[in-house]
Structure formats: C-alpha cells, structure tokens
PAZAPA-4460 file (N, C-alpha, C; in steps of 0.05 Angstrom, whole numbers, plus 32768, in hexadecimal, padded with zeros to 4 digits):
% residues 119
    n_x    n_y    n_z   ca_x   ca_y   ca_z    c_x    c_y    c_z   seq   type   mol
   7F2F   7EB6   7EAF   7F1F   7EA0   7EA6   7F05   7E9D   7EB6     1      M     A
   7F07   7EA0   7ED1   7EF0   7E9D   7EE2   7EDB   7EB2   7EDA     2      L     A
   7EE3   7ECA   7ED5   7ED0   7EDF   7ECE   7EC2   7ED9   7EB4     3      Y     A
   7ED2   7ED1   7EA0   7EC6   7ECB   7E86   7EB3   7EB4   7E87     4      R     A
   7EB9   7E9F   7E97   7EA8   7E87   7E99   7E90   7E8B   7EAB     5      A     A
   7E93   7E99   7EC1   7E7E   7E9A   7ED5   7E75   7EB6   7EDD     6      R     A
   7E82   7ECA   7ED3   7E7D   7EE6   7EDA   7E82   7EEB   7EF8     7      R     A
   7E95   7EDC   7F03   7E9D   7EDF   7F1F   7EB8   7EEC   7F1F     8      K     A
   7EBB   7F00   7F30   7ED5   7F0E   7F32   7EE7   7F02   7F47     9      E     A
   7F00   7F00   7F40   7F14   7EF5   7F52   7F2D   7F06   7F4D    10      L     A
   7F38   7F11   7F63   7F50   7F21   7F62   7F65   7F16   7F75    11      F     A
   7F7C   7F10   7F6B   7F91   7F03   7F7B   7FAA   7F15   7F7A    12      I     A
   7FB5   7F1B   7F92   7FCB   7F2E   7F94   7FE5   7F20   7F99    13      V     A
   7FFA   7F29   7F8B   8015   7F1F   7F8E   8028   7F37   7F8C    14      A     A
   8042   7F32   7F8F   8055   7F47   7F8D   806A   7F3F   7F78    15      M     A
   8070   7F52   7F66   8085   7F4E   7F52   809F   7F4F   7F61    16      N     A
   80AE   7F39   7F61   80C6   7F37   7F70   80DC   7F4B   7F67    17      L     A
   80DD   7F51   7F4E   80F2   7F63   7F44   80EC   7F81   7F4A    18      D     A
   80D3   7F89   7F49   80CC   7FA5   7F4C   80BF   7FAB   7F67    19      T     A
   80B8   7F97   7F76   80AA   7F99   7F90   808F   7FA7   7F8C    20      A     A
   8084   7FA6   7F75   8069   7FB2   7F6F   8054   7F9D   7F74    21      E     A
   803D   7FA7   7F7E   8026   7F95   7F82   801A   7F90   7F66    22      R     A
   8012   7F77   7F62   8005   7F6F   7F49   7FEA   7F63   7F51    23      V     A
   7FD5   7F6C   7F44   7FBA   7F60   7F49   7FB3   7F50   7F30    24      V     A
   7FB1   7F36   7F34   7FA8   7F25   7F1E   7F89   7F24   7F1F    25      F     A
   7F7D   7F29   7F08   7F60   7F28   7F06   7F57   7F30   7EEA    26      G     A
   7F3E   7F2D   7EE4   7F34   7F31   7EC9   7F37   7F4D   7EBF    27      H     A
   7F35   7F61   7ED0   7F38   7F7D   7EC6   7F51   7F8A   7ED2    28      N     A
   7F63   7F79   7EDC   7F7D   7F83   7EE6   7F92   7F76   7ED5    29      E     A
   7FA3   7F66   7EE0   7FB7   7F57   7ED1   7FAC   7F3B   7ECC    30      N     A
   7FA5   7F37   7EB3   7F98   7F1D   7EAC   7FAC   7F0B   7E9D    31      S     A
   7FC6   7F0F   7EA2   7FDA   7EFF   7E94   7FDE   7EE3   7EA0    32      S     A
   7FD2   7EDE   7EB7   7FD7   7EC4   7EC5   7FBD   7EB5   7EC8    33      A     A
   7FBF   7E9B   7EC9   7FA8   7E8A   7ECF   7FA2   7E8D   7EED    34      T     A
   7F8C   7E83   7EF6   7F85   7E84   7F13   7F9A   7E74   7F22    35      I     A
   7FA1   7E5C   7F19   7FB5   7E4C   7F28   7FD0   7E5A   7F29    36      S     A
   7FD8   7E67   7F13   7FF2   7E76   7F14   7FF1   7E8D   7F27    37      Q     A
   7FDA   7E9B   7F27   7FD7   7EB2   7F3A   7FD8   7EA9   7F57    38      A     A
   7FCA   7E92   7F5C   7FCA   7E87   7F78   7FE6   7E7F   7F7F    39      V     A
   7FF4   7E72   7F6D   8010   7E6A   7F73   8021   7E82   7F79    40      Q     A
   801E   7E98   7F6A   802D   7EB0   7F6E   8026   7EBC   7F89    41      A     A
   800D   7EBD   7F8F   8003   7ECA   7FA7   800A   7EBB   7FC1    42      S     A
   8011   7EA1   7FBE   8017   7E91   7FD6   8035   7E8A   7FD7    43      T     A
   8045   7E95   7FC5   8062   7E8F   7FC5   8070   7E9F   7FDB    44      A     A
   806F   7E94   7FF3   807A   7EA1   800A   8098   7E9D   800B    45      L     A
   80A7   7EB4   8009   80C4   7EB2   8009   80CF   7EA2   8021    46      P     A
   80E2   7E91   801C   80ED   7E80   8031   80E0   7E65   8033    47      G     A
   80C8   7E63   8027   80B9   7E49   8027   80B5   7E3F   800B    48      F     A
   80AE   7E51   7FF9   80A8   7E49   7FDD   80B8   7E5B   7FCA    49      Y     A
   80C0   7E50   7FB4   80CF   7E60   7FA1   80BB   7E73   7F93    50      K     A
   80C4   7E8A   7F89   80B2   7E9C   7F7B   80A5   7E8E   7F63    51      P     A
   808D   7E97   7F5D   807E   7E8C   7F46   8086   7E9D   7F2D    52      A     A
   8090   7E90   7F19   8098   7E9D   7F01   8081   7E9C   7EED    53      R     A
   8076   7EB3   7EE5   8060   7EB5   7ED2   806A   7EC8   7EBC    54      I     A
   806C   7EBD   7EA4   8074   7ECC   7E8C   808F   7EDA   7E91    55      H     A
   80A2   7ECC   7E9E   80BC   7ED7   7EA3   80BF   7EEA   7EBB    56      G     A
   80A9   7EEE   7ECA   80AA   7F00   7EE1   80A6   7EF0   7EFA    57      I     A
   80B6   7EF5   7F0E   80B4   7EE6   7F27   80A1   7EF5   7F3B    58      D     A
   808F   7EE6   7F47   807C   7EF2   7F59   807D   7EE3   7F74    59      Y     A
   8078   7EF1   7F8A   8076   7EE5   7FA4   805D   7EEE   7FB2    60      V     A
   8058   7EE3   7FC9   8040   7EE9   7FD9   803B   7F07   7FDB    61      D     A
   8023   7F0F   7FD6   801C   7F2C   7FD8   801E   7F36   7FF4    62      G     A
   801E   7F25   8008   8020   7F2D   8023   803C   7F37   802B    63      G     A
   804F   7F32   8019   806A   7F3D   801E   806A   7F5B   801D    64      V     A
   805A   7F66   800C   8058   7F83   8009   8043   7F8F   801C    65      R     A
   802C   7F82   801D   8016   7F8C   802E   8009   7F73   803B    66      R     A
   8003   7F75   8054   7FF6   7F5E   8062   7FDB   7F58   8055    67      T     A
   7FCB   7F6B   8051   7FB1   7F67   8045   7FAD   7F7B   802E    68      A     A
   7FA0   7F73   801A   7F9B   7F84   8003   7F7D   7F89   8001    69      N     A
   7F71   7F93   8016   7F55   7F97   8018   7F4C   7FAC   8004    70      I     A
   7F5D   7FBF   7FFE   7F56   7FD4   7FEB   7F4E   7FC8   7FCF    71      D     A
   7F5A   7FB2   7FC8   7F53   7FA5   7FAE   7F35   7F9C   7FAF    72      V     A
   7F2D   7F90   7FC4   7F12   7F87   7FC7   7EFE   7F9E   7FC7    73      A     A
   7F05   7FB3   7FD6   7EF4   7FCB   7FD8   7EF1   7FD9   7FBD    74      I     A
   7F08   7FDC   7FAF   7F07   7FE9   7F95   7EF7   7FDA   7F80    75      E     A
   7EF4   7FC0   7F84   7EE4   7FB0   7F72   7EC8   7FAA   7F7C    76      H     A
   7EBF   7FBA   7F90   7EA3   7FB9   7F98   7E9C   7FA5   7FAE    77      G     A
   7EAF   7F9B   7FBD   7EA8   7F89   7FD3   7E97   7F97   7FE8    78      A     A
   7E83   7F8A   7FF0   7E71   7F94   8005   7E7A   7F8B   8021    79      Q     A
   7E86   7F74   8022   7E90   7F68   803B   7EAB   7F5C   8036    80      L     A
   7EBE   7F63   8047   7ED9   7F58   8045   7EE0   7F4B   8060    81      V     A
   7EE6   7F31   805F   7EEF   7F23   8076   7F0D   7F1E   8073    82      L     A
   7F1C   7F25   8088   7F39   7F23   8086   7F43   7F15   809F    83      C     A
   7F52   7F01   809C   7F5D   7EF2   80B3   7F7C   7EF5   80B2    84      Y     A
   7F88   7EFC   80C8   7FA5   7EFF   80C9   7FAF   7EE9   80DC    85      N     A
   7FBA   7ED4   80D2   7FC3   7EBE   80E3   7FDC   7EC5   80F3    86      P     A
   7FEA   7EDB   80ED   8002   7EE2   80FC   7FFC   7EF0   8117    87      S     A
   7FE3   7EF8   811B   7FDB   7F03   8135   7FD1   7EED   8146    88      V     A
   7FDF   7EE8   815C   7FD7   7ED2   816D   7FC8   7EDC   8185    89      Q     A
   7FAE   7EDD   8182   7F9D   7EE5   8199   7F85   7ED4   8198    90      S     A
   7F7C   7ECC   81B0   7F64   7EBB   81B1   7F4F   7ECB   81C1    91      T     A
   7F37   7EC2   81BF   7F21   7ECE   81CE   7F27   7ECE   81EB    92      T     A
   7F32   7EB7   81F5   7F38   7EB5   8212   7F4D   7EC9   821A    93      A     A
   7F63   7ECC   820A   7F78   7EDF   8212   7F6E   7EFB   820F    94      S     A
   7F5C   7F00   81FC   7F51   7F1B   81F9   7F40   7F22   8211    95      F     A
   7F2F   7F0F   821A   7F1E   7F14   8232   7F2F   7F18   824B    96      R     A
   7F44   7F08   824E   7F55   7F0A   8265   7F62   7F25   8266    97      A     A
   7F6C   7F2F   8250   7F79   7F49   824F   7F65   7F5F   8254    98      S     A
   7F4D   7F5B   824B   7F38   7F70   824F   7F31   7F72   826D    99      A     A
   7F31   7F5B   827B   7F2A   7F5C   8298   7F40   7F69   82A8   100      K     A
   7F59   7F64   82A1   7F6F   7F6E   82B1   7F78   7F8A   82AA   101      T     A
   7F75   7F92   8291   7F81   7FAC   828A   7F72   7FB7   8271   102      D     A
   7F64   7FCC   8274   7F56   7FD8   825E   7F68   7FE1   8248   103      N     A
   7F80   7FE9   824E   7F93   7FF2   823A   7F9B   7FDC   8228   104      T     A
   7FA2   7FC5   8233   7FAA   7FAE   8222   7F93   7FA3   8212   105      S     A
   7F7A   7FA6   821D   7F63   7F9D   820F   7F5F   7FAE   81F6   106      S     A
   7F63   7FC8   81F9   7F60   7FDA   81E2   7F76   7FD5   81CE   107      T     A
   7F8F   7FD1   81D7   7FA5   7FCB   81C5   7FA1   7FB1   81B6   108      A     A
   7F97   7F9D   81C4   7F91   7F83   81B7   7F7C   7F87   81A1   109      C     A
   7F67   7F96   81A8   7F52   7F9B   8194   7F5D   7FAA   817D   110      R     A
   7F6D   7FBE   8182   7F79   7FCF   816C   7F8C   7FBE   815B   111      S     A
   7F9C   7FAE   8168   7FAF   7F9D   8159   7FA0   7F8A   8147   112      R     A
   7F8A   7F7E   8152   7F7B   7F6B   8141   7F6D   7F7A   812B   113      R     A
   7F62   7F91   8130   7F54   7FA0   811B   7F69   7FAA   8107   114      A     A
   7F7F   7FB4   8111   7F94   7FBF   80FF   7FA1   7FAA   80EE   115      G     A
   7FA2   7F91   80F8   7FAF   7F7C   80E8   7F9E   7F74   80D0   116      S     A
   7F85   7F7A   80D0   7F74   7F73   80BA   7F72   7F88   80A5   117      S     A
   7F7F   7F9E   80A9   7F7F   7FB4   8096   7F97   7FB3   8084   118      R     A
   7F94   7FC0   806D   7FAB   7FC0   805B   7FBE   7FD7   8063   119      S     A
***
C-alpha cells in the first residue's frame, strides 16, 4: 500500500513459524499483508507475544532466524543502513576503559559491536 500511494519502499521481515523460512513483506516481495500486519508479525517475539496469523500462516519476529536482515536493504538499493542491536550492552565509557587497559579486549569489543550489526 505504501508503495502504491507514495512510491516509498518498505520491507518488513518475519519468520514463518511452521517452516522457519524468512519472509519479506513488501511491494515486490510478499505483498499479502498490510503494513500493520507485517509489523505485528515482525515484532511477535516468542515468549512475549503470540505469533501473528496472516491468511492462516503464523509468523514471528524475523530476529528469531537472523539478528539483522541487512541483505534485504542492500538488495533493494539502500545506500546507508543503520542497525542497532540492543542485546549488546556496551557503552562508550566501558569501551574507552577496556581500550586503555587492554588492546585485545578493545579489539574484541569493537568486533563484537561491528559483528552484531551484521546479518
């Protein structure tokens, strides 16, 4: 709908609960769901929210299968991708402290932070 109305692309990733396959909702991908249905499916975190049922298929958070689906953005022409991983608990202060005391942990922290934003 968004693409037809505004020519803006939006791709939302979820996982089919029965097949464990990644599903990309979007105008030239799987367009069977509305934006609100796709968002509900993409945020249905197991243990907190029940799966989203769309046309008889249950979907859960796409992060169950992959933490980030950056490849979807790149395949559709994204020039800049910003990814935030809230499960990595590091602050600028702790990063600086580890860099001062041990170069190895500084590199590991940097790698972990960079690696956590990749698919």
